[in-house]
C-alpha positions as CSV (number, residue, x, y, z in Angstrom):
1,M,-162.5,50.1,-83.0
2,I,-162.3,53.2,-80.9
3,R,-163.2,55.6,-83.4
4,D,-166.7,53.9,-83.7
5,D,-167.5,55.2,-80.5
6,F,-166.7,59.1,-81.1
7,R,-168.6,58.9,-84.2
8,S,-170.8,61.9,-82.8
9,G,-167.6,63.5,-81.2
10,K,-167.7,62.9,-77.6
11,I,-168.5,60.1,-75.0
12,N,-169.8,60.0,-71.2
13,L,-168.6,58.4,-68.0
14,E,-170.6,55.4,-68.6
15,T,-169.6,55.0,-72.5
16,T,-166.0,55.4,-71.5
17,H,-166.2,52.9,-68.6
18,K,-167.7,50.5,-71.4
19,L,-165.1,51.2,-73.8
20,L,-162.2,50.2,-71.3
21,A,-163.9,47.1,-70.5
22,K,-164.3,46.3,-74.2
23,L,-160.4,47.3,-74.4
24,N,-159.7,45.0,-71.3
25,I,-158.6,47.4,-68.9
26,R,-160.4,46.9,-65.5
27,C,-161.4,49.8,-64.0
28,N,-163.0,51.3,-60.5
29,Y,-165.8,53.2,-61.4
30,I,-165.1,55.7,-58.7
31,H,-161.4,56.2,-59.7
32,L,-162.5,56.5,-63.6
33,K,-165.5,59.4,-62.5
34,C,-162.5,61.6,-60.3
35,I,-160.0,61.2,-63.6
36,F,-162.8,62.0,-66.0
37,K,-163.9,64.9,-63.9
38,Q,-160.5,66.2,-62.5
39,D,-158.0,65.7,-65.9
40,N,-160.1,65.5,-68.9
41,D,-163.6,66.8,-68.8
42,R,-162.1,70.8,-68.9
43,L,-165.6,72.3,-70.1
44,K,-167.7,70.5,-67.2
45,Q,-170.1,69.2,-70.1
46,G,-169.8,65.3,-68.9
47,K,-168.3,64.4,-72.3
48,I,-164.5,63.9,-73.3
49,T,-162.8,63.6,-76.6
50,I,-161.0,60.7,-78.5
51,E,-158.0,62.3,-77.2
52,E,-159.1,62.8,-73.6
53,F,-159.9,59.1,-74.0
54,R,-156.1,58.4,-74.4
55,S,-155.4,60.6,-72.2
56,I,-157.5,58.4,-69.6
57,Y,-156.1,54.8,-71.2
58,R,-152.9,56.1,-70.5
59,I,-153.1,57.3,-66.7
60,I,-155.2,54.0,-65.6
61,A,-152.8,51.5,-67.9
62,H,-149.5,53.3,-66.8
63,R,-147.2,51.3,-64.6
64,E,-144.1,53.0,-62.8
65,D,-143.1,49.7,-61.1
66,V,-143.8,47.6,-64.2
67,I,-142.2,49.7,-67.0
68,E,-139.2,49.9,-64.7
69,I,-139.2,45.6,-64.8
70,F,-139.6,46.4,-68.3
71,N,-136.9,48.3,-68.6
72,T,-134.4,46.3,-67.1
73,Y,-135.4,42.8,-69.1
74,S,-136.2,44.7,-72.6
75,R,-132.5,46.8,-72.0
76,S,-134.6,49.7,-72.6
77,Q,-136.0,48.9,-76.2
78,K,-139.5,49.3,-77.1
79,F,-140.4,45.2,-77.3
80,L,-139.1,42.2,-75.0
81,F,-137.4,39.6,-77.5
82,E,-138.4,36.1,-76.3
83,K,-135.4,35.6,-74.7
84,N,-136.0,38.4,-72.8
85,L,-139.1,36.9,-71.2
86,V,-137.5,33.8,-70.8
87,E,-134.9,35.2,-68.7
88,F,-137.6,37.2,-66.9
89,L,-140.0,34.0,-66.5
90,T,-136.7,32.4,-65.0
91,Q,-134.4,34.5,-63.0
92,E,-137.9,36.4,-61.2
93,Q,-141.1,34.2,-61.7
94,Y,-138.9,31.1,-60.4
95,I,-140.3,28.9,-63.0
96,Y,-137.6,26.6,-64.0
97,S,-139.3,24.4,-66.3
98,M,-139.4,27.3,-68.7
99,T,-138.9,26.8,-73.0
100,K,-140.0,29.0,-75.4
101,S,-142.8,27.7,-76.2
102,F,-144.1,28.6,-73.0
103,A,-143.0,32.0,-72.9
104,S,-144.5,32.3,-76.7
105,E,-148.0,31.4,-75.7
106,I,-148.1,34.1,-73.0
107,I,-147.0,36.3,-76.1
108,Q,-149.5,35.1,-78.1
109,K,-152.3,35.2,-74.8
110,Y,-151.4,38.8,-73.9
111,E,-149.5,40.8,-76.5
112,P,-152.1,43.1,-77.9
113,I,-150.4,45.0,-81.4
114,E,-150.9,42.0,-84.2
115,N,-147.3,43.2,-86.1
116,V,-145.4,42.6,-82.2
117,K,-147.1,39.3,-81.8
118,Q,-146.4,38.1,-84.9
119,A,-142.6,39.0,-84.8
120,H,-142.8,37.3,-81.4
121,Q,-142.0,40.0,-79.4
122,M,-144.0,41.5,-76.3
123,S,-144.9,45.5,-76.2
124,L,-145.0,47.5,-72.6
125,E,-149.0,46.9,-72.6
126,G,-148.5,43.1,-73.7
127,F,-146.2,42.9,-70.5
128,T,-148.6,45.0,-68.5
129,R,-151.8,42.9,-69.2
130,Y,-149.9,39.9,-68.4
131,M,-148.0,40.8,-64.9
132,S,-152.1,42.1,-64.2
133,S,-153.5,38.7,-65.2
134,S,-154.3,35.7,-63.3
135,D,-150.9,33.9,-64.5
136,C,-149.0,36.1,-61.8
137,L,-151.3,35.9,-59.0
138,L,-150.1,35.4,-55.4
139,F,-151.5,31.8,-54.7
140,N,-149.7,29.1,-56.5
141,N,-152.4,27.6,-59.4
142,E,-150.6,24.2,-58.5
143,C,-153.1,24.0,-55.3
144,E,-156.3,25.4,-57.7
145,K,-156.3,21.8,-58.0
146,V,-156.4,18.5,-56.1
147,Y,-152.9,17.5,-55.7
148,Q,-152.7,16.1,-52.1
149,D,-153.0,12.6,-51.2
150,M,-156.6,11.8,-50.1
151,T,-156.5,8.2,-49.8
152,H,-155.6,8.4,-45.8
153,P,-158.6,8.1,-43.7
154,L,-161.1,10.8,-42.7
155,S,-159.1,11.8,-39.2
156,D,-155.7,12.7,-41.3
157,Y,-157.8,15.6,-42.7
158,F,-158.8,19.3,-41.8
159,I,-162.4,19.3,-43.1
160,S,-164.4,22.7,-43.7
161,S,-167.1,23.1,-41.3
162,S,-170.3,24.9,-40.6
163,H,-171.9,25.8,-37.3
164,N,-175.7,26.2,-37.5
165,T,-175.5,26.3,-40.7
166,Y,-179.5,27.3,-41.0
167,L,-178.9,30.9,-39.8
168,I,-177.6,33.5,-41.6
169,S,-177.8,36.4,-39.0
170,D,-177.5,36.4,-35.3
171,Q,-178.4,32.8,-33.1
172,L,-181.5,34.1,-31.0
173,V,-184.4,35.9,-33.1
174,G,-182.4,35.8,-36.9
175,P,-184.3,33.7,-40.1
176,S,-183.1,30.4,-40.8
177,D,-182.6,30.4,-44.8
178,I,-181.9,27.5,-46.8
179,W,-179.6,29.9,-48.6
180,G,-177.2,29.5,-45.6
181,Y,-177.0,25.8,-46.6
182,I,-176.7,26.3,-50.3
183,S,-173.9,29.1,-49.3
184,A,-171.9,27.2,-46.9
185,L,-171.8,24.6,-50.1
186,L,-170.7,26.4,-52.7
187,K,-168.0,27.7,-50.5
188,G,-166.7,24.2,-49.9
189,C,-167.9,23.3,-47.2
190,R,-168.0,19.8,-46.4
191,C,-169.9,19.0,-42.7
192,L,-173.2,20.9,-42.3
193,E,-175.0,21.5,-38.9
194,I,-178.9,20.4,-38.8
195,D,-180.7,21.4,-35.5
196,C,-183.7,18.8,-35.7
197,W,-186.9,19.3,-33.8
198,D,-190.3,18.3,-33.5
199,G,-192.6,20.0,-36.1
200,S,-196.5,20.4,-36.6
201,Q,-198.5,17.4,-39.1
202,N,-195.3,15.0,-38.2
203,E,-192.7,17.0,-40.3
204,P,-189.4,17.4,-38.3
205,V,-188.4,21.4,-38.8
206,V,-185.1,22.9,-38.6
207,Y,-184.6,25.8,-36.4
208,H,-182.1,27.0,-32.9
209,G,-184.2,25.7,-30.4
210,Y,-185.6,27.8,-27.4
211,T,-185.0,31.1,-29.5
212,L,-187.2,33.3,-31.8
213,T,-185.4,32.1,-34.9
214,S,-187.9,30.9,-37.8
215,K,-188.4,27.4,-39.0
216,L,-187.8,25.5,-41.8
217,L,-188.2,21.8,-43.2
218,F,-186.3,19.2,-42.6
219,K,-186.7,17.6,-45.8
220,T,-186.5,20.9,-47.3
221,V,-183.4,21.3,-46.0
222,I,-182.1,17.9,-47.3
223,Q,-183.7,18.7,-51.0
224,A,-181.5,22.0,-51.1
225,I,-178.2,19.8,-49.7
226,R,-178.7,17.2,-52.4
227,K,-179.0,19.5,-55.3
228,Y,-175.8,21.5,-54.2
229,A,-173.6,18.8,-52.4
230,F,-171.2,18.3,-54.6
231,I,-171.0,21.6,-57.2
232,T,-167.5,22.6,-55.6
233,S,-166.0,19.6,-54.1
234,D,-166.7,15.6,-54.9
235,Y,-165.8,14.5,-51.6
236,P,-167.7,13.4,-48.5
237,L,-170.6,15.3,-47.7
238,V,-171.3,15.4,-43.7
239,I,-174.5,16.2,-42.0
240,S,-174.3,16.3,-38.4
241,L,-177.5,16.1,-36.9
242,E,-178.2,18.4,-33.6
243,N,-181.4,15.9,-32.6
244,H,-183.9,16.7,-31.0
245,C,-186.8,14.7,-32.4
246,S,-188.8,12.4,-30.9
247,P,-188.2,8.6,-32.4
248,S,-191.7,8.8,-34.5
249,Q,-190.2,11.8,-36.3
250,Q,-186.9,10.6,-36.4
251,E,-188.1,7.9,-38.5
252,V,-189.7,10.9,-40.8
253,M,-186.3,12.0,-40.9
254,A,-184.3,8.5,-41.9
255,D,-187.2,8.3,-44.3
256,N,-186.6,11.5,-45.9
257,L,-182.9,10.9,-46.1
258,Q,-183.0,7.9,-47.5
259,F,-185.5,8.9,-50.4
260,I,-184.0,12.8,-51.0
261,L,-180.6,11.6,-51.3
262,G,-180.8,7.9,-52.3
263,D,-177.8,6.2,-53.6
264,A,-175.6,9.4,-52.1
265,L,-176.4,8.6,-49.1
266,L,-174.0,5.6,-47.2
267,S,-176.2,3.7,-45.3
268,D,-173.8,0.6,-45.0
269,M,-170.2,0.2,-44.2
270,L,-167.6,-0.3,-47.3
271,D,-166.5,-4.2,-47.1
272,D,-162.6,-3.0,-47.3
273,F,-163.6,-0.5,-43.9
274,P,-164.9,-2.6,-41.8
275,D,-162.8,-1.7,-39.2
276,K,-161.3,1.5,-40.0
277,L,-162.4,5.0,-41.1
278,P,-162.7,5.3,-44.9
279,S,-160.4,7.9,-47.2
280,P,-162.2,10.7,-48.5
281,E,-161.0,9.2,-52.1
282,A,-163.3,6.1,-51.1
283,L,-166.2,7.8,-50.1
284,K,-166.3,10.5,-53.1
285,F,-170.2,11.4,-54.1
286,K,-171.3,10.1,-50.7
287,I,-173.0,12.0,-47.7
288,L,-172.4,10.9,-44.5
289,V,-175.2,11.1,-41.5
290,R,-173.3,12.4,-38.3
291,N,-175.5,11.9,-35.0
292,K,-176.2,9.2,-31.8
293,K,-175.7,5.4,-32.6
294,K,-176.6,2.4,-31.1
295,G,-175.0,-1.1,-31.6
296,T,-171.9,-2.5,-34.0
297,L,-171.5,-1.8,-37.9
298,T,-172.0,-5.4,-38.4
299,E,-174.9,-5.5,-36.4
300,T,-176.2,-2.2,-38.8
301,R,-175.3,-4.7,-41.8
302,E,-177.1,-7.5,-40.7
303,R,-180.7,-5.6,-39.8
304,R,-180.1,-3.5,-43.4
305,H,-183.0,-4.7,-45.6
306,S,-185.8,-6.1,-42.0
307,D,-188.0,-3.6,-41.3
308,K,-187.3,-1.1,-38.6
309,H,-190.7,0.9,-37.9
310,G,-191.5,1.6,-34.4
311,Q,-188.3,0.6,-33.2
312,I,-186.7,2.5,-30.1
313,Q,-183.0,2.2,-28.9
314,E,-182.1,3.6,-25.3
315,F,-179.3,3.7,-23.4
316,E,-177.6,5.9,-21.0
317,E,-175.4,8.8,-22.0
318,Y,-173.0,11.1,-19.6
319,E,-174.2,14.3,-20.3
320,E,-171.5,17.6,-18.8
321,S,-173.8,20.1,-16.3
322,D,-174.2,23.1,-17.5
323,Q,-171.6,25.8,-16.3
324,E,-171.4,29.7,-16.3
325,E,-169.1,31.3,-18.9
326,E,-167.6,33.3,-16.4
327,E,-167.2,30.5,-14.0
328,D,-165.3,28.3,-16.8
329,Q,-162.8,31.3,-17.7
330,V,-161.8,31.8,-13.7
331,Q,-161.1,28.2,-13.9
332,E,-158.7,28.3,-16.9
333,S,-156.9,31.4,-15.2
334,E,-156.5,29.3,-12.0
335,S,-155.5,26.2,-13.6
336,L,-153.1,28.1,-15.8
337,D,-151.7,29.9,-12.5
338,V,-151.5,26.4,-10.9
339,V,-149.5,25.1,-13.9
340,R,-146.9,28.4,-14.0
341,D,-146.4,28.6,-10.0
342,N,-146.3,24.8,-9.3
343,P,-145.6,22.3,-11.8
344,E,-146.0,19.1,-9.9
345,K,-149.6,20.8,-8.5
346,G,-150.0,21.7,-12.6
347,T,-149.3,18.0,-13.7
348,R,-152.5,17.0,-11.1
349,S,-154.4,20.0,-12.3
350,R,-153.9,18.7,-16.1
351,S,-155.9,15.4,-14.4
352,L,-158.4,17.8,-12.8
353,V,-158.8,20.4,-15.8
354,R,-161.2,17.7,-17.6
355,L,-163.3,16.5,-15.0
356,P,-166.3,18.4,-15.3
357,R,-169.4,17.5,-13.4
358,F,-171.7,14.8,-15.4
359,R,-175.4,13.7,-15.2
360,K,-176.2,10.6,-17.0
361,R,-179.5,10.9,-19.1
362,R,-181.6,8.8,-21.1
363,V,-181.6,8.9,-24.9
364,K,-184.3,7.5,-27.4
365,V,-182.7,7.1,-30.8
366,A,-185.3,5.3,-34.0
367,L,-183.3,2.8,-34.9
368,A,-184.2,3.4,-38.5
369,L,-181.7,6.8,-37.8
370,S,-179.3,4.6,-35.8
371,D,-178.8,2.7,-39.0
372,L,-178.2,5.3,-41.2
373,V,-175.0,6.2,-39.0
374,I,-171.7,4.5,-40.5
375,Y,-168.4,6.2,-40.1
376,T,-169.4,9.2,-38.0
377,K,-170.8,8.4,-34.8
378,A,-171.6,11.1,-32.5
379,E,-170.2,10.0,-29.2
380,K,-170.0,12.3,-25.8
381,F,-166.4,13.3,-25.3
382,R,-165.5,12.4,-21.4
383,N,-162.1,12.9,-20.9
384,F,-158.5,11.5,-22.9
385,Q,-158.1,8.7,-21.2
386,H,-161.8,7.5,-21.2
387,S,-160.9,8.3,-25.4
388,R,-157.8,6.1,-25.6
389,Q,-159.6,2.8,-23.8
390,Y,-163.0,2.7,-24.8
391,Q,-163.6,5.2,-28.1
392,Q,-164.3,3.0,-31.4
393,F,-162.8,4.1,-34.9
394,N,-166.0,5.5,-36.2
395,E,-166.7,7.7,-33.5
396,S,-166.3,11.4,-33.4
397,N,-166.6,14.0,-30.5
398,S,-167.5,17.8,-30.4
399,I,-166.2,19.9,-27.7
400,G,-166.8,23.7,-27.0
401,E,-164.5,26.3,-27.6
402,S,-164.2,26.8,-23.9
403,E,-163.4,23.7,-23.2
404,A,-160.9,22.8,-25.9
405,R,-159.2,26.0,-25.5
406,K,-158.3,24.4,-21.9
407,L,-157.3,21.4,-23.3
408,S,-155.1,23.0,-25.9
409,K,-153.3,25.0,-23.2
410,L,-153.4,22.4,-20.2
411,A,-152.7,19.1,-21.8
412,V,-151.8,19.5,-25.3
413,S,-150.0,16.5,-25.6
414,D,-153.3,13.9,-25.3
415,F,-155.2,16.6,-27.5
416,I,-153.0,15.9,-30.5
417,L,-152.7,12.3,-30.2
418,H,-156.9,12.4,-29.8
419,T,-157.1,14.3,-33.0
420,S,-154.3,11.6,-34.6
421,K,-157.0,9.0,-34.1
422,F,-160.4,10.6,-33.9
423,I,-162.7,13.7,-35.6
424,T,-162.6,16.0,-33.5
425,R,-165.6,19.0,-33.6
426,I,-165.4,22.0,-32.3
427,Y,-168.0,24.8,-32.2
428,P,-168.7,27.9,-31.0
429,K,-169.6,28.8,-26.9
430,A,-173.6,30.0,-26.5
431,T,-173.1,32.9,-25.5
432,R,-171.9,33.8,-29.2
433,A,-175.5,35.3,-29.6
434,D,-174.0,37.4,-32.2
435,S,-173.2,34.6,-34.0
436,S,-169.5,35.7,-33.8
437,N,-166.8,33.2,-34.4
438,F,-163.2,32.1,-32.6
439,N,-159.8,32.2,-34.3
440,P,-160.0,28.8,-35.9
441,Q,-156.0,28.4,-36.1
442,E,-155.6,27.6,-32.2
443,F,-157.6,24.5,-32.9
444,W,-156.1,23.7,-36.2
445,N,-152.9,23.5,-34.4
446,V,-153.6,20.7,-32.4
447,G,-155.2,18.8,-35.4
448,C,-159.0,19.3,-34.7
449,Q,-160.1,18.2,-37.8
450,M,-163.6,19.8,-38.1
451,V,-163.7,23.8,-36.5
452,A,-166.9,24.8,-37.1
453,L,-167.4,28.6,-37.6
454,N,-170.3,30.7,-38.1
455,F,-170.5,31.3,-42.0
456,Q,-172.5,33.9,-42.3
457,T,-170.2,36.2,-40.2
458,P,-167.4,37.9,-42.2
459,G,-164.5,39.0,-40.1
460,L,-160.4,37.7,-39.1
461,P,-162.0,34.1,-38.6
462,M,-163.4,33.2,-41.8
463,D,-160.9,35.2,-43.7
464,L,-158.3,32.5,-42.2
465,Q,-161.1,29.8,-43.3
466,I,-161.7,30.4,-46.4
467,G,-158.1,31.0,-46.9
468,K,-156.9,27.6,-45.4
469,F,-159.6,25.8,-47.6
470,L,-158.6,27.6,-50.7
471,D,-155.7,25.0,-50.9
472,N,-155.9,21.6,-52.5
473,G,-158.3,22.4,-54.9
474,N,-161.1,24.2,-52.5
475,C,-162.3,20.7,-52.0
476,G,-162.9,21.0,-48.1
477,Y,-160.2,18.3,-47.3
478,I,-156.7,19.5,-46.4
479,L,-154.1,16.8,-45.6
480,K,-152.9,17.5,-42.3
481,P,-149.3,17.4,-41.8
482,Q,-147.3,14.5,-40.8
483,F,-146.6,15.8,-37.2
484,L,-150.2,15.7,-36.6
485,R,-151.3,12.5,-38.2
486,D,-148.1,10.5,-36.2
487,S,-149.2,9.1,-32.7
488,E,-145.8,9.2,-31.7
489,T,-145.3,12.6,-32.5
490,K,-143.8,15.3,-29.8
491,F,-145.2,17.8,-31.6
492,N,-146.4,21.0,-29.3
493,P,-147.5,24.7,-31.1
494,N,-147.3,26.2,-27.6
495,E,-143.1,26.2,-27.2
496,A,-140.4,26.9,-29.4
497,L,-139.9,23.8,-31.7
498,Q,-136.2,21.9,-31.0
499,N,-134.5,21.3,-34.6
500,S,-136.6,23.1,-36.3
501,N,-136.6,23.7,-40.0
502,P,-138.0,27.1,-40.5
503,L,-138.9,29.2,-43.7
504,T,-137.5,32.6,-44.2
505,L,-139.9,34.2,-46.2
506,T,-139.2,38.4,-47.3
507,I,-141.9,40.2,-49.0
508,R,-141.5,43.6,-50.6
509,L,-144.8,45.3,-50.5
510,I,-144.2,47.6,-53.5
511,S,-147.7,49.5,-54.6
512,G,-151.4,49.3,-54.5
513,I,-153.4,49.2,-57.4
514,Q,-156.9,51.3,-57.8
515,L,-157.5,50.1,-53.8
516,P,-161.4,50.6,-52.6
517,P,-162.0,54.5,-52.7
518,S,-162.7,55.7,-48.8
519,Y,-165.9,57.1,-48.1
520,S,-167.0,57.1,-51.9
521,S,-163.6,59.2,-52.7
522,N,-160.5,58.2,-55.0
523,K,-158.6,58.8,-51.9
524,A,-157.0,56.8,-48.8
525,D,-154.2,57.2,-46.3
526,A,-153.4,53.9,-47.1
527,L,-151.6,51.5,-45.4
528,V,-151.2,47.9,-45.3
529,I,-150.7,45.3,-42.9
530,I,-148.8,41.5,-43.0
531,E,-150.1,39.0,-40.7
532,I,-148.9,35.8,-39.6
533,F,-151.2,33.0,-38.0
534,G,-149.6,29.7,-37.1
535,V,-148.0,28.6,-33.9
536,L,-147.5,30.7,-30.7
537,N,-143.6,31.7,-31.6
538,D,-144.9,32.5,-35.5
539,Q,-147.7,34.8,-34.7
540,V,-146.4,38.3,-35.7
541,K,-147.5,41.6,-37.5
542,Q,-146.0,44.2,-39.7
543,Q,-147.2,47.6,-41.3
544,T,-146.3,49.7,-44.0
545,R,-145.9,53.4,-43.7
546,V,-149.0,55.8,-44.4
547,I,-149.2,56.9,-48.1
548,K,-151.8,59.7,-47.9
549,G,-154.3,60.7,-50.3
550,N,-153.5,58.1,-52.5
551,A,-156.0,55.1,-52.9
552,F,-155.4,55.0,-56.6
553,S,-151.7,53.8,-57.1
554,P,-150.1,54.2,-53.6
555,R,-146.0,53.1,-53.8
556,W,-144.6,51.6,-50.5
557,N,-141.5,50.0,-51.6
558,E,-140.8,48.6,-48.1
559,T,-139.7,45.3,-47.5
560,F,-140.1,42.7,-44.4
561,T,-138.7,39.5,-43.4
562,F,-140.4,36.6,-41.6
563,I,-139.2,33.4,-39.8
564,I,-141.5,31.3,-39.8
565,Q,-140.9,27.6,-37.5
566,V,-144.2,25.5,-38.8
567,P,-144.8,27.0,-42.5
568,E,-147.3,24.0,-42.9
569,L,-149.7,25.9,-40.6
570,A,-149.1,29.2,-41.2
571,M,-151.4,31.5,-42.8
572,I,-150.5,35.0,-44.1
573,R,-153.1,37.7,-44.4
574,F,-152.6,41.4,-45.9
575,V,-155.0,43.7,-44.7
576,V,-155.4,47.4,-46.7
577,E,-156.8,50.1,-44.0
578,S,-157.0,53.7,-44.5
579,Q,-155.8,55.4,-41.3
580,N,-158.1,57.5,-39.8
581,I,-156.5,58.8,-36.2
582,L,-159.9,59.8,-34.7
583,A,-162.7,57.2,-35.5
584,G,-160.0,54.0,-36.0
585,N,-158.5,52.9,-39.2
586,E,-161.2,52.3,-42.0
587,F,-161.1,48.7,-43.7
588,L,-160.7,48.9,-47.2
589,G,-159.6,45.0,-48.6
590,Q,-158.0,41.6,-47.4
591,Y,-156.5,38.6,-48.7
592,T,-155.5,35.6,-46.9
593,L,-154.0,32.2,-47.8
594,P,-151.6,29.8,-46.5
595,V,-147.8,30.4,-46.7
596,L,-146.9,27.3,-48.2
597,C,-149.5,28.3,-51.1
598,M,-147.6,31.4,-52.3
599,S,-146.1,31.9,-55.9
600,K,-142.1,33.3,-55.7
601,G,-141.2,36.8,-57.7
602,Y,-143.5,39.5,-59.0
603,R,-147.1,38.7,-57.5
604,R,-150.6,40.3,-57.8
605,I,-152.2,40.1,-54.8
606,P,-156.2,40.7,-55.1
607,L,-158.5,42.2,-52.6
608,F,-161.5,41.2,-50.9
609,S,-164.2,42.8,-48.9
610,K,-165.4,42.2,-45.3
611,I,-167.9,39.8,-47.0
612,G,-166.1,38.0,-49.2
613,Q,-166.6,39.6,-52.5
614,S,-164.2,40.5,-55.0
615,L,-162.9,43.9,-55.3
616,E,-160.9,43.2,-58.8
617,P,-159.1,45.4,-59.8
618,A,-158.0,46.5,-56.7
619,S,-154.7,44.5,-55.5
620,L,-151.1,44.7,-54.4
621,F,-148.6,44.5,-56.2
622,T,-145.5,42.3,-54.6
623,Y,-142.3,40.6,-54.8
624,V,-142.0,37.5,-52.9
625,W,-139.4,35.2,-52.1
626,Y,-138.4,32.5,-49.2
627,V,-136.2,29.4,-48.9
628,R,-136.6,26.7,-45.8
């Protein structure tokens, strides 16, 4: 097969790249270009011979770390026998339900030499292909499918949620775009936000009000949502309306929702759930509207087939007075100081901290739109005591990040009790005009279900968001740990846990594989940072030494140990950087996943760019072991 490509004698760089791909050898083009020029194109003609191609093949396929493992289990022979492979899979990869037939399947899948395959053996080349394959990724393939119990009420799940989904840039002058919704849905998002305003010709529009962001027709947004709603996930989708429309245009919205979404729209309570939240399983392939609502679910059902045209519901709502962000920060700092300096005053401050200034305002809602709200009624949050006394099972709250941060520090037990009963949505503060994000971990730690982020903004928060929801088949719903679902819980993420059952995690970072080159060269002064995110006592960062001038195959062979008190909430992030003492380190790639979704043994960690694109074949090679 190879000789056919060399009929004219020599091949160029592009043909070399294609030929390697044909042989299932993945290679970064910049790395290949450097190897091609430095080591093989001796005459500088831009072409190489078949022998020079074989040399390039060996350089790329040669993995010293894999050879060492192969030699250990082949007893330094040329081939692994089936029994040797079984021994490796059991002892190193922790695959306990091991059979010879499973080992045979691996040989059949990855061994390229036909006579070796027929002899039920594996060559070094076949073993290298197996170790570089998706079967040896760090992410446990059992977590790639929906495996959690999906019959709990909706409030028992973390739900992948987006903020101002229509924006694809900043919050003030950037464009609104349908792609914002499509992209979020394809990433597994299950709660989208739509800001609705009166438009011309009685057509509601979507944009960020009082800004220069562009406008979309509401019905166009709903059409896109209907098309892409259930491509990534079968589980319910919530459309959260930030509704600024007049009653007449709210009726247009209701007509659009019913006509475009059809049977997918949940417009009546389920018979089995008249007084409790249904489960994701019970709401499969359903779209729920989150908006203000007047009246009970029973009243909604009674007028289901009546003419609601022109009927308006008006009611009073408490609205929190605007406060400057600086004032919020000062109050938060003062409150924390009070708690530290005087526990008695601190107790009083906990009740005071949730007493912001409120004013009443009149709200008008078209009955036609109100009646489309079933299990996701938006209710203004006043304080935890008010919620305990008056909040209904189908009412959910939205709380700004600054207020939520205060509550998570000063009233954490009340916050966790609240989120164990009611769906709570956290959204970014208004001063994030650049569409930056907060760290979602602090709000997952207190059980907030809908932690809404600006999906268009890459960085650490979105890495955590995407990594967390890789779990459970990327369906957008993660069952919260028992201690965040139990109304009797004593869990406090801000304090050291009594009688905890910690997980001891050991990671040997062995090497890097074709790391993304720095500044269009094939070199980088590579280092890896391993960081744990979770409850306060679990947050820690460790890093490797720097390997100078080698992005192609750096070797660290360094071991790190982490004691994780609450692994159910812990995330682990691997970041590869190129050291630059003067300008600051250059980001090369990262990978983030839940700690409990890691496989044991020799594992490959794929790397992703800042904007979340795969950088294959760039990866890290590690050995992972943990015990609890």
